[in-house]
C-alpha positions, 0 to 999 in steps of 0.5 A: 596532905604531904604534897600540900605541905611541901608546896606551902613550904617551898612557896614560903621559902621562895617568898623569903628569898625574893625579899632578901635584899629588902629591909622593912622600914615600917608598916601601918595597919589598914584593916583589922583581921580577927584571925591572922595579921591585919592588912597593911601598907608596908614600906621597904628600903633596898639599895640599888645593887649596881649603884652605890649611894642610891636607896629606893623606898617602895610602899605597897599593900600587904594582905593579912588574914589567914591567907596572907599569913600562909602566903596564899593571898594575892596583894593588890597591884598598887605601889609607890616608889621614891629613890634618893641619893643617900651617899656618894654615887658610884657605879660597880660598872657600866649599866644597861639602858634598862635593867630589873633591879628588884622583884618580889612575889605578890601571889603564890604563883603568877604575880610579881612587883617589879622595879626597873632602872632606866638610864637617861644618859642625856640628863645624867639621871637614873629613872626607877619604875615600879609596876606589877605584872601577872602571867596573863594580865598585868596592871597598868598602875605604876609609879616612877621616880628619878635620881639626878646624878652630878654631872661630874660623875657621868653614868657609865652605860653599856 
């Protein structure tokens, strides 16, 4: 019993830590659950840590019920993303051509929602891709968005 409690606590702490950069903008209920929270669609906002002036909004399903409340449920591999310029764009330094900028657990062990930034230097555009992966079998479901950067601010690439 004590080991199970420790496992649950460490899982909840890891889940909380993985969403530290995200700010929940809002949610809507999709299914009523008699015990535990309802199933929801959640919209989170996060700022690109290496690109000032760009915020990404990710909507995703969040499983409710008892298993969802305990962090034991596996959320669906469906997400949508929209990234926008919300201020003057500047860069903390050169960007790699491809970099994971955000990841969040969707199950207790093996599933994660990921956001990857890609640089299209020719068009001076930042591309953001969201998808879900599993240790053994990921999902081909994905969403993509683009943020064009003014040509007067070239994207520095490594």
